[in-house]
Kinemage of the C-alpha trace (Angstrom):
@kinemage 1
@onewidth
@group {chain A} dominant
@subgroup {mainchain}
@vectorlist {calphas} color= white
{ca unk a 1} P 155.610 95.736 51.862
{ca unk a 2} L 152.328 96.374 50.185
{ca unk a 3} L 149.502 94.130 50.621
{ca unk a 4} L 149.493 92.860 47.107
{ca unk a 5} L 153.153 91.978 47.119
{ca unk a 6} L 152.571 90.299 50.554
{ca unk a 7} L 149.802 88.046 49.197
{ca unk a 8} L 151.904 87.277 45.918
{ca unk a 9} L 154.792 86.171 48.319
{ca unk a 10} L 152.286 83.943 50.108
{ca unk a 11} L 150.959 82.264 47.296
{ca unk a 12} L 154.580 81.722 45.924
{ca unk a 13} L 155.342 79.808 49.317
{ca unk a 14} L 152.156 78.071 49.044
{ca unk a 15} L 152.879 76.663 45.589
{ca unk a 16} L 156.558 75.861 45.974
{ca unk a 17} L 155.777 74.237 49.488
{ca unk a 18} L 155.361 70.251 50.282
{ca unk a 19} L 154.539 68.304 52.930
{ca unk a 20} L 151.458 67.605 55.233
{ca unk a 21} L 148.807 70.320 55.468
{ca unk a 22} L 148.365 71.978 58.801
{ca unk a 23} L 145.261 71.118 60.527
{ca unk a 24} L 142.885 73.526 62.557
{ca unk a 25} L 143.739 76.640 61.178
{ca unk a 26} L 141.695 76.636 58.043
{ca unk a 27} L 144.405 75.833 55.802
{ca unk a 28} L 143.664 72.489 54.795
{ca unk a 29} L 140.049 73.285 53.803
{ca unk a 30} L 141.408 76.627 52.393
{ca unk a 31} L 143.689 74.645 50.010
{ca unk a 32} L 140.816 72.489 48.860
{ca unk a 33} L 138.297 75.567 48.444
{ca unk a 34} L 141.197 77.500 46.441
{ca unk a 35} L 141.794 74.379 44.196
{ca unk a 36} L 138.020 73.813 43.720
{ca unk a 37} L 137.357 77.576 42.835
{ca unk a 38} L 140.141 77.444 40.492
{ca unk a 39} L 138.869 74.771 38.463
{ca unk a 40} L 135.065 76.163 38.744
{ca unk a 41} L 136.501 79.160 37.199
{ca unk a 42} L 138.156 77.405 34.306
{ca unk a 43} L 134.968 75.327 33.832
{ca unk a 44} L 133.329 78.735 33.379
{ca unk a 45} L 135.351 80.045 30.909
{ca unk a 46} L 135.303 76.414 29.143
{ca unk a 47} L 131.404 77.391 28.907
{ca unk a 48} L 132.306 80.884 27.527
{ca unk a 49} L 134.632 79.639 24.718
{ca unk a 50} L 133.806 76.106 23.962
{ca unk a 51} L 135.268 76.030 20.552
{ca unk a 52} L 138.718 76.813 21.879
{ca unk a 53} L 138.687 75.470 25.345
{ca unk a 54} L 137.085 71.912 25.191
{ca unk a 55} L 137.702 68.685 23.506
{ca unk a 56} L 135.537 67.830 20.429
{ca unk a 57} L 135.461 64.154 21.145
{ca unk a 58} L 134.139 64.704 24.506
{ca unk a 59} L 131.851 67.752 24.030
{ca unk a 60} L 129.911 65.730 21.628
{ca unk a 61} L 128.806 63.341 24.622
{ca unk a 62} L 128.520 65.657 27.581
{ca unk a 63} L 125.464 65.759 29.631
{ca unk a 64} L 125.417 69.412 29.663
{ca unk a 65} L 122.745 69.979 32.271
{ca unk a 66} L 124.496 67.708 34.625
{ca unk a 67} L 127.685 69.222 34.279
{ca unk a 68} L 126.184 72.420 35.269
{ca unk a 69} L 124.645 71.064 38.507
{ca unk a 70} L 128.429 69.739 39.246
{ca unk a 71} L 129.763 73.374 38.521
{ca unk a 72} L 126.991 74.615 40.607
{ca unk a 73} L 127.846 72.287 43.636
{ca unk a 74} L 131.656 73.119 43.390
{ca unk a 75} L 131.214 76.850 43.720
{ca unk a 76} L 128.734 76.653 46.567
{ca unk a 77} L 131.067 74.057 48.288
{ca unk a 78} L 134.290 76.345 47.553
{ca unk a 79} L 132.239 79.595 48.431
{ca unk a 80} L 131.074 78.188 51.821
{ca unk a 81} L 133.951 76.751 53.015
{ca unk a 82} L 136.028 79.539 52.238
{ca unk a 83} L 133.451 82.369 53.299
{ca unk a 84} L 133.171 80.480 56.770
{ca unk a 85} L 136.857 79.963 57.237
{ca unk a 86} L 137.465 83.704 56.346
{ca unk a 87} L 134.922 85.066 58.610
{ca unk a 88} L 136.211 83.042 61.533
{ca unk a 89} L 139.652 84.533 60.929
{ca unk a 90} L 141.270 80.892 59.914
{ca unk a 91} L 144.002 81.680 57.293
{ca unk a 92} L 142.074 84.615 56.151
{ca unk a 93} L 144.446 85.453 53.210
{ca unk a 94} L 143.901 81.891 51.547
{ca unk a 95} L 140.161 81.585 52.128
{ca unk a 96} L 139.736 85.449 51.090
{ca unk a 97} L 141.361 84.458 47.742
{ca unk a 98} L 139.357 81.452 47.187
{ca unk a 99} L 136.217 83.167 47.996
{ca unk a 100} L 137.332 86.071 45.576
{ca unk a 101} L 137.788 83.523 42.702
{ca unk a 102} L 134.214 81.881 43.369
{ca unk a 103} L 132.738 85.683 43.140
{ca unk a 104} L 134.595 86.325 39.841
{ca unk a 105} L 133.348 82.744 38.448
{ca unk a 106} L 129.835 83.473 39.349
{ca unk a 107} L 130.244 87.413 37.904
{ca unk a 108} L 131.088 85.735 34.702
{ca unk a 109} L 127.962 83.582 34.387
{ca unk a 110} L 128.656 80.769 36.899
{ca unk a 111} L 126.570 77.616 35.952
{ca unk a 112} L 124.072 79.548 33.890
{ca unk a 113} L 126.546 80.512 31.181
{ca unk a 114} L 124.534 79.993 27.821
{ca unk a 115} L 126.108 77.798 25.147
{ca unk a 116} L 125.127 78.775 21.419
{ca unk a 117} L 126.130 77.525 18.030
{ca unk a 118} L 129.887 77.609 17.569
{ca unk a 119} L 132.485 76.794 15.029
{ca unk a 120} L 133.923 73.387 14.621
{ca unk a 121} L 137.514 72.510 13.776
{ca unk a 122} L 138.986 75.082 15.606
{ca unk a 123} L 142.328 74.658 17.543
{ca unk a 124} L 141.885 74.036 20.957
{ca unk a 125} L 143.198 73.556 24.521
{ca unk a 126} L 142.052 70.690 26.331
{ca unk a 127} L 140.590 72.634 29.439
{ca unk a 128} L 137.476 70.708 29.800
{ca unk a 129} L 139.666 67.403 29.914
{ca unk a 130} L 142.238 69.185 32.348
{ca unk a 131} L 139.409 69.860 34.862
{ca unk a 132} L 137.390 66.865 34.744
{ca unk a 133} L 140.293 64.155 34.911
{ca unk a 134} L 142.134 66.327 37.793
{ca unk a 135} L 138.884 66.306 39.764
{ca unk a 136} L 138.092 62.684 39.234
{ca unk a 137} L 141.363 61.337 39.558
{ca unk a 138} L 142.191 63.451 42.758
{ca unk a 139} L 138.992 62.381 44.260
{ca unk a 140} L 139.292 58.598 43.415
{ca unk a 141} L 143.053 58.207 44.137
{ca unk a 142} L 143.808 60.557 46.943
{ca unk a 143} L 140.895 58.965 48.885
{ca unk a 144} L 142.419 55.488 48.111
{ca unk a 145} L 145.813 56.552 49.013
{ca unk a 146} L 144.620 57.852 52.481
{ca unk a 147} L 142.474 54.775 53.145
{ca unk a 148} L 144.945 52.114 51.889
{ca unk a 149} L 148.388 53.673 51.326
{ca unk a 150} L 151.132 51.706 50.246
{ca unk a 151} L 153.464 53.885 52.271
{ca unk a 152} L 151.597 55.255 55.080
{ca unk a 153} L 152.245 58.803 56.286
{ca unk a 154} L 153.191 59.985 52.577
{ca unk a 155} L 151.821 63.594 52.030
{ca unk a 156} L 149.513 64.421 49.333
{ca unk a 157} L 151.673 67.319 48.590
{ca unk a 158} L 154.719 65.360 48.551
{ca unk a 159} L 158.328 66.943 47.396
{ca unk a 160} L 157.991 68.062 43.377
{ca unk a 161} L 154.398 67.574 43.172
{ca unk a 162} L 154.436 70.797 41.167
{ca unk a 163} L 156.596 69.230 38.471
{ca unk a 164} L 154.146 66.623 38.033
{ca unk a 165} L 151.111 68.862 38.227
{ca unk a 166} L 152.963 70.736 35.301
{ca unk a 167} L 153.107 67.432 33.119
{ca unk a 168} L 149.475 66.689 33.868
{ca unk a 169} L 148.440 69.969 32.676
{ca unk a 170} L 150.613 69.967 29.596
{ca unk a 171} L 149.462 66.553 28.468
{ca unk a 172} L 145.734 67.446 29.060
{ca unk a 173} L 145.770 71.037 27.867
{ca unk a 174} L 147.783 69.891 24.365
{ca unk a 175} L 145.631 66.537 24.111
{ca unk a 176} L 144.445 68.023 20.223
{ca unk a 177} L 147.827 68.620 19.081
{ca unk a 178} L 149.073 65.164 20.531
{ca unk a 179} L 146.084 63.334 19.025
{ca unk a 180} L 147.033 65.018 15.751
{ca unk a 181} L 150.677 64.161 15.821
{ca unk a 182} L 150.087 60.526 16.882
{ca unk a 183} L 147.421 59.982 14.230
{ca unk a 184} L 149.747 61.124 11.640
{ca unk a 185} L 152.787 59.145 12.672
{ca unk a 186} L 150.673 56.045 13.027
{ca unk a 187} L 149.499 56.415 9.481
{ca unk a 188} L 152.830 57.156 8.102
{ca unk a 189} L 154.484 54.380 9.477
{ca unk a 190} L 152.072 51.667 9.798
{ca unk a 191} L 149.596 52.683 6.973
{ca unk a 192} L 151.301 50.303 4.602
{ca unk a 193} L 150.723 47.058 6.753
{ca unk a 194} L 147.025 47.206 6.851
{ca unk a 195} L 145.398 44.195 5.436
{ca unk a 196} L 141.791 44.235 5.306
{ca unk a 197} L 140.964 40.554 5.627
{ca unk a 198} L 142.754 40.193 8.864
{ca unk a 199} L 141.388 43.509 10.174
{ca unk a 200} L 137.990 41.927 9.168
{ca unk a 201} L 138.680 38.530 10.945
{ca unk a 202} L 139.777 40.645 14.163
{ca unk a 203} L 136.827 42.820 14.143
{ca unk a 204} L 134.455 39.657 13.721
{ca unk a 205} L 135.708 37.965 17.186
{ca unk a 206} L 133.420 38.055 20.212
{ca unk a 207} L 133.844 41.146 22.251
{ca unk a 208} L 135.099 39.105 25.337
{ca unk a 209} L 138.029 37.816 23.048
{ca unk a 210} L 138.741 40.934 21.104
{ca unk a 211} L 139.266 43.335 24.390
{ca unk a 212} L 141.796 40.806 25.903
{ca unk a 213} L 143.517 40.395 22.890
{ca unk a 214} L 143.785 44.054 22.096
{ca unk a 215} L 145.362 44.442 25.529
{ca unk a 216} L 147.651 41.632 24.849
{ca unk a 217} L 148.841 43.024 21.683
{ca unk a 218} L 149.222 46.551 23.003
{ca unk a 219} L 151.277 45.140 25.963
{ca unk a 220} L 153.546 43.107 23.796
{ca unk a 221} L 154.280 46.307 21.865
{ca unk a 222} L 154.938 48.565 24.752
{ca unk a 223} L 157.026 45.760 26.565
{ca unk a 224} L 159.385 45.467 23.768
{ca unk a 225} L 159.730 49.253 23.429
{ca unk a 226} L 160.025 49.563 27.119
{ca unk a 227} L 162.882 47.557 27.160
{ca unk a 228} L 164.584 49.429 24.340
{ca unk a 229} L 164.014 52.733 26.227
{ca unk a 230} L 166.248 50.932 29.189
{ca unk a 231} L 168.700 49.197 27.195
{ca unk a 232} L 169.783 51.779 24.309
{ca unk a 233} L 171.629 54.735 25.800
{ca unk a 234} L 170.259 57.493 23.573
{ca unk a 235} L 166.616 56.365 24.338
{ca unk a 236} L 167.281 56.099 27.926
{ca unk a 237} L 168.265 59.467 28.454
{ca unk a 238} L 164.763 60.242 27.099
{ca unk a 239} L 163.229 57.616 29.243
{ca unk a 240} L 165.199 58.622 32.508
{ca unk a 241} L 162.805 61.742 32.505
{ca unk a 242} L 160.135 59.395 33.748
{ca unk a 243} L 162.230 57.432 36.188
{ca unk a 244} L 163.379 60.630 37.856
{ca unk a 245} L 160.483 60.606 40.140
{ca unk a 246} L 161.613 59.644 43.843
{ca unk a 247} L 158.156 59.927 45.298
{ca unk a 248} L 155.393 57.586 43.628
{ca unk a 249} L 151.803 58.601 43.991
{ca unk a 250} L 148.724 59.073 41.293
{ca unk a 251} L 150.099 62.064 39.894
{ca unk a 252} L 153.728 60.760 39.292
{ca unk a 253} L 152.722 58.787 35.896
{ca unk a 254} L 152.174 61.845 34.378
{ca unk a 255} L 156.078 62.700 34.387
{ca unk a 256} L 157.045 61.505 30.917
{ca unk a 257} L 159.325 63.161 28.062
{ca unk a 258} L 157.007 64.307 25.195
{ca unk a 259} L 159.020 62.061 22.854
{ca unk a 260} L 158.490 59.060 25.175
{ca unk a 261} L 154.934 59.602 25.254
{ca unk a 262} L 154.437 60.004 21.605
{ca unk a 263} L 156.627 57.042 20.617
{ca unk a 264} L 154.782 54.534 22.915
{ca unk a 265} L 151.450 55.724 21.689
{ca unk a 266} L 152.480 55.367 18.115
{ca unk a 267} L 153.930 52.069 18.759
{ca unk a 268} L 151.072 50.719 20.484
{ca unk a 269} L 148.525 52.368 18.594
{ca unk a 270} L 150.338 51.325 15.318
{ca unk a 271} L 149.686 47.486 16.125
{ca unk a 272} L 146.306 48.237 17.152
{ca unk a 273} L 145.545 49.960 13.785
{ca unk a 274} L 147.381 47.430 11.774
{ca unk a 275} L 145.422 44.461 13.121
{ca unk a 276} L 142.120 46.528 12.953
{ca unk a 277} L 140.543 46.250 16.184
{ca unk a 278} L 136.686 47.615 16.737
{ca unk a 279} L 136.461 51.184 17.863
{ca unk a 280} L 134.589 50.359 20.808
{ca unk a 281} L 137.481 48.146 21.923
{ca unk a 282} L 139.900 51.058 21.382
{ca unk a 283} L 138.027 53.435 23.056
{ca unk a 284} L 137.460 51.151 26.257
{ca unk a 285} L 141.043 50.166 26.164
{ca unk a 286} L 141.974 53.843 26.293
{ca unk a 287} L 140.011 54.300 29.371
{ca unk a 288} L 141.113 50.937 30.832
{ca unk a 289} L 144.896 51.870 30.065
{ca unk a 290} L 144.426 55.642 31.321
{ca unk a 291} L 143.083 54.252 34.860
{ca unk a 292} L 145.640 51.348 35.139
{ca unk a 293} L 148.662 53.664 34.425
{ca unk a 294} L 147.271 56.054 37.338
{ca unk a 295} L 146.686 52.957 39.786
{ca unk a 296} L 150.035 51.476 38.983
{ca unk a 297} L 151.979 54.741 39.885
{ca unk a 298} L 149.689 55.401 42.984
{ca unk a 299} L 150.604 55.166 46.452
{ca unk a 300} L 148.057 52.423 47.180
{ca unk a 301} L 147.762 48.936 48.725
{ca unk a 302} L 144.901 46.789 47.670
{ca unk a 303} L 144.062 43.141 48.589
{ca unk a 304} L 144.738 41.759 45.047
{ca unk a 305} L 144.790 38.111 45.741
{ca unk a 306} L 145.397 35.856 43.119
{ca unk a 307} L 144.741 38.813 40.789
{ca unk a 308} L 148.427 39.996 41.323
{ca unk a 309} L 149.672 37.029 38.972
{ca unk a 310} L 147.300 38.380 36.285
{ca unk a 311} L 147.448 41.974 36.444
{ca unk a 312} L 150.202 44.326 36.999
{ca unk a 313} L 149.537 46.039 40.229
{ca unk a 314} L 151.129 49.273 42.251
{ca unk a 315} L 153.424 46.757 44.182
{ca unk a 316} L 154.704 45.387 40.896
{ca unk a 317} L 155.153 48.349 38.984
{ca unk a 318} L 156.808 50.330 42.084
{ca unk a 319} L 159.562 47.934 41.733
{ca unk a 320} L 160.086 48.763 38.116
{ca unk a 321} L 160.937 52.465 39.173
{ca unk a 322} L 163.111 51.237 42.352
{ca unk a 323} L 166.865 52.452 42.159
{ca unk a 324} L 167.730 49.474 44.068
{ca unk a 325} L 170.050 47.269 42.097
{ca unk a 326} L 168.521 43.951 42.301
{ca unk a 327} L 165.313 45.574 40.617
{ca unk a 328} L 166.869 47.527 37.929
{ca unk a 329} L 165.512 46.923 34.340
{ca unk a 330} L 162.816 44.619 35.447
{ca unk a 331} L 158.974 44.527 35.516
{ca unk a 332} L 158.126 46.367 32.144
{ca unk a 333} L 154.930 44.910 31.408
{ca unk a 334} L 151.972 47.542 31.774
{ca unk a 335} L 148.969 45.016 31.967
{ca unk a 336} L 150.176 41.483 32.311
{ca unk a 337} L 152.966 40.396 34.593
{ca unk a 338} L 153.425 37.255 32.609
{ca unk a 339} L 155.243 38.884 29.947
{ca unk a 340} L 158.132 39.730 32.188
{ca unk a 341} L 158.213 35.951 33.615
{ca unk a 342} L 158.043 34.700 30.055
{ca unk a 343} L 160.819 37.078 29.020
{ca unk a 344} L 163.079 36.673 32.061
{ca unk a 345} L 162.629 40.242 33.555
{ca unk a 346} L 160.471 39.431 36.526
{ca unk a 347} L 161.271 40.706 39.808
{ca unk a 348} L 158.990 40.112 43.003
{ca unk a 349} L 159.387 40.587 46.563
{ca unk a 350} L 156.286 39.823 48.215
{ca unk a 351} L 155.718 42.061 51.296
{ca unk a 352} L 158.664 43.998 50.539
{ca unk a 353} L 159.150 47.669 49.030
{ca unk a 354} L 161.763 49.380 47.264
{ca unk a 355} L 164.299 51.252 49.406
{ca unk a 356} L 164.208 54.225 47.057
{ca unk a 357} L 163.098 55.418 43.480
{ca unk a 358} L 164.729 57.418 40.863
{ca unk a 359} L 167.735 57.293 38.487
{ca unk a 360} L 170.475 55.546 40.087
{ca unk a 361} L 173.902 57.444 39.935
{ca unk a 362} L 172.105 60.466 38.268
{ca unk a 363} L 170.042 63.475 39.565
{ca unk a 364} L 167.703 64.904 36.755
{ca unk a 365} L 166.997 68.886 36.916
{ca unk a 366} L 163.548 69.741 38.228
{ca unk a 367} L 160.724 71.593 36.194
{ca unk a 368} L 158.787 70.372 33.001
{ca unk a 369} L 161.108 72.680 30.534
{ca unk a 370} L 164.360 71.677 32.098
{ca unk a 371} L 163.662 67.929 31.941
{ca unk a 372} L 162.377 68.180 28.354
{ca unk a 373} L 165.439 69.620 27.552
{ca unk a 374} L 167.999 67.441 29.420
{ca unk a 375} L 167.998 64.417 27.168
{ca unk a 376} L 169.703 66.946 24.422
{ca unk a 377} L 172.276 67.903 26.758
{ca unk a 378} L 176.209 66.727 26.687
{ca unk a 379} L 176.156 63.747 29.504
{ca unk a 380} L 178.432 64.884 32.266
{ca unk a 381} L 181.456 62.594 32.503
């Protein structure tokens, strides 16, 4: 077998594998160096083609020089780790590959790529959003999952992580298209209901009232839509994609059918649009809901204390994903668990964890494309 074919086979096994990373052979650090080098190369390409590979809403606010320093640090760290490992003969094929990617990124300009004037309003992929969110989320939540796990011993690269990384990539790279479609649908379905005097009254509320009110309105909208996803058979076939996860961690929440994601966003943002909440409150809510959604799926146990009765926690939401019969169709709230208590769908089991996750009585196909097509296939009798 020629060297390139052998290297390709090794990468195929690496990307299709799961389980704990072997320690002591430069493998774990090599995987880290490879991931960091790959993200750094994507960042370099984003500097070269900002009009096509960066998100307009973000690039207007970037501290560019600070980002250049972060990119330099990533290149130095990935290059140093991979070079030392390769020199010492520790999983040489992996670390040499990581170092080669670092060299390519540097050859393309590294952190010194100049950014001149460029066209605005072009079609784009959110490569910058993908790199920044993947790096930031992994750093925060992988650390939390290792320091305080809900299920100790669960590996970072658990079974089927590839499918959820694919969802994460699509959700971020297609952010422009998703925003465009969401905004168009919100105005099409809810534009008629706007009432300026009501919107002005909402915007005149104190900030400490407006933001919690926005979160409550959003949670009420998603609560009832969420119940419909579970109770209407045709909708459940779409929502079942999200529930096909059988191992929960910070990446698992990304698995969601595109129709599920669009409908939920349109319903929630439609109510927010009708009531006329301030832009600052909407922007802050988007940050909060993004963080909260990742946290609720994460393999994390934190000392919530009395806050567990006020906010949805990972322990609360993990029961929503349980395939244990006593927990089916329970815990629909995204932020405030009192909604489930109020509407009779609360399930609490202090100190206990679900026996298993997933869709009861059905196994969905693996892979992004197969799962997107699954709801439209004829159900098996």
